[in-house]
Backbone bond lengths (Angstrom), bond angles and torsions (degrees), N, CA, C in turn:
res aa  C-N    CA-C-N  psi(-1)  N-CA   C-N-CA  omega(-1)  CA-C   N-CA-C  phi
1 M - - - 1.444 - - 1.522 108.71 -
2 M 1.326 116.23 136.98 1.458 120.83 179.61 1.524 109.57 -75.80
3 P 1.336 117.19 145.45 1.460 119.27 178.29 1.511 110.85 -64.52
4 D 1.335 116.71 148.41 1.460 121.83 178.30 1.516 108.18 -77.10
5 R 1.314 116.03 107.54 1.461 120.50 -178.66 1.520 111.54 -98.01
6 T 1.339 117.96 9.14 1.458 121.15 178.33 1.521 111.22 -106.81
7 A 1.334 117.44 2.55 1.464 121.17 -178.85 1.522 110.08 -63.40
8 G 1.302 115.81 148.70 1.453 121.34 -179.91 1.507 110.68 114.72
9 T 1.297 115.97 176.64 1.463 120.20 -175.68 1.516 113.13 -90.94
10 D 1.328 118.35 -14.12 1.459 121.08 -175.74 1.518 114.14 -83.72
11 K 1.330 117.90 -10.00 1.468 122.28 -176.99 1.516 110.56 49.81
12 E 1.330 115.07 51.36 1.453 121.36 179.84 1.517 110.32 -64.17
13 K 1.339 115.10 149.89 1.456 119.88 175.47 1.523 107.81 -66.37
14 P 1.340 118.05 133.60 1.472 120.53 179.02 1.525 110.71 -58.90
15 K 1.324 116.61 144.05 1.457 122.38 177.60 1.520 108.46 -70.59
16 E 1.325 116.07 132.32 1.454 119.70 174.42 1.518 108.45 -72.09
17 M 1.314 115.45 143.73 1.455 121.94 177.67 1.513 107.52 -126.22
18 N 1.330 116.08 159.04 1.464 117.76 175.17 1.524 109.21 -99.60
19 I 1.324 115.57 168.66 1.464 121.12 -175.73 1.528 110.95 -58.95
20 R 1.321 117.38 -38.02 1.461 120.47 179.46 1.536 110.46 -59.77
21 E 1.329 117.96 -45.51 1.462 121.80 -179.67 1.526 111.78 -65.02
22 I 1.315 116.70 -40.28 1.465 121.25 -177.08 1.525 111.32 -69.17
23 T 1.318 117.02 -38.89 1.466 119.93 -173.51 1.529 114.71 -92.15
24 E 1.330 117.94 -2.69 1.468 119.61 178.03 1.526 109.08 -57.46
25 G 1.307 116.27 129.33 1.456 121.04 177.14 1.523 115.06 80.89
26 C 1.334 117.15 -2.59 1.467 120.24 178.34 1.526 109.41 -87.05
27 G 1.286 116.21 158.48 1.458 121.10 173.64 1.515 109.42 -83.95
28 T 1.318 117.30 55.97 1.456 122.85 -175.64 1.520 111.06 -65.64
29 V 1.304 115.65 131.24 1.455 121.17 -179.66 1.521 110.59 -94.64
30 R 1.319 117.65 -47.28 1.459 120.74 -175.29 1.517 110.48 -148.71
31 I 1.324 116.14 132.83 1.458 122.12 175.78 1.514 107.31 -123.10
32 T 1.330 116.60 130.75 1.452 121.82 177.18 1.521 107.76 -111.21
33 G 1.308 117.07 122.90 1.455 120.88 -179.38 1.514 111.77 109.75
34 S 1.312 115.15 179.58 1.457 121.77 -177.70 1.526 111.29 -74.10
35 L 1.318 116.60 137.92 1.465 121.45 176.87 1.524 111.81 -69.73
36 E 1.320 117.35 -13.36 1.463 121.46 -179.04 1.531 112.68 -93.15
37 T 1.336 118.38 -0.49 1.459 122.30 179.07 1.521 109.98 -60.49
38 E 1.344 116.58 128.70 1.458 121.44 178.59 1.532 109.34 -75.80
39 I 1.324 115.94 134.84 1.457 122.60 -177.12 1.526 109.41 -114.07
40 E 1.341 116.28 130.05 1.464 121.75 178.23 1.517 111.68 -102.31
41 G 1.335 117.02 -18.88 1.459 120.58 -178.34 1.515 111.08 -160.47
42 V 1.326 115.46 163.93 1.460 122.56 179.67 1.522 107.79 -130.66
43 T 1.344 116.78 137.45 1.458 120.64 178.53 1.520 110.73 -142.29
44 D 1.331 115.18 153.05 1.464 120.00 172.33 1.523 110.22 -107.71
45 D 1.334 116.81 9.61 1.471 123.68 178.20 1.523 107.79 -108.99
46 S 1.321 117.68 107.39 1.463 121.29 -175.45 1.524 112.43 -59.72
47 R 1.322 118.34 -24.43 1.470 121.21 178.73 1.520 111.59 -69.74
48 K 1.317 117.31 -21.98 1.468 121.55 -179.93 1.516 112.69 -97.32
49 A 1.325 117.39 -4.13 1.466 121.50 -179.91 1.515 110.01 -76.63
50 G 1.306 116.13 145.35 1.455 121.84 178.48 1.515 108.48 -172.68
51 P 1.330 117.26 -166.55 1.458 120.27 -179.77 1.532 111.41 -54.82
52 G 1.317 116.38 130.39 1.457 121.27 178.17 1.514 114.68 82.18
53 T 1.340 117.25 1.30 1.458 121.32 -179.77 1.523 109.45 -117.09
54 M 1.322 116.38 131.43 1.457 120.85 178.31 1.522 109.09 -94.28
55 F 1.333 116.30 126.16 1.460 122.04 176.97 1.515 108.94 -90.84
56 V 1.322 116.55 128.24 1.460 122.68 177.99 1.520 107.44 -112.29
57 A 1.324 116.71 117.81 1.467 121.47 -179.36 1.526 109.58 -79.81
58 V 1.329 115.44 124.73 1.464 122.15 -179.30 1.520 108.17 -128.51
59 K 1.308 116.82 136.17 1.458 120.57 175.94 1.527 107.67 -80.58
60 G 1.330 116.09 119.66 1.455 121.10 -178.77 1.515 111.87 -111.10
61 F 1.340 115.42 -173.43 1.458 120.62 179.77 1.527 111.48 -73.59
62 A 1.336 116.95 -41.44 1.455 121.16 -175.63 1.522 113.47 -88.80
63 S 1.356 116.48 -35.37 1.467 119.46 -179.18 1.522 109.06 -151.52
64 D 1.329 114.60 165.96 1.456 122.15 179.55 1.508 108.47 -108.59
65 G 1.321 117.01 116.71 1.465 121.83 -178.56 1.517 113.68 -57.51
66 H 1.320 117.15 -21.69 1.463 120.07 178.84 1.522 111.25 -65.31
67 S 1.325 118.38 -18.68 1.470 122.32 178.04 1.525 111.27 -70.97
68 Y 1.343 117.80 -15.68 1.461 121.84 -175.05 1.519 113.10 -104.03
69 I 1.323 116.58 11.61 1.467 120.11 178.26 1.512 108.60 -86.05
């Protein structure tokens, strides 16, 4: 889970991180693209993925996110 970078009273914009920073220490299986790509958001819904958003494939009850890679 990514740290909450919006905590506090100022509602600061979350700090952008790159894929390398986000995946450090994770049991990452496969990364497509540059590890230096800046990420603004993370989603497990492939329909919401786009530029600046990292898609995380998760096996769910209804479907397996790995089918959308």
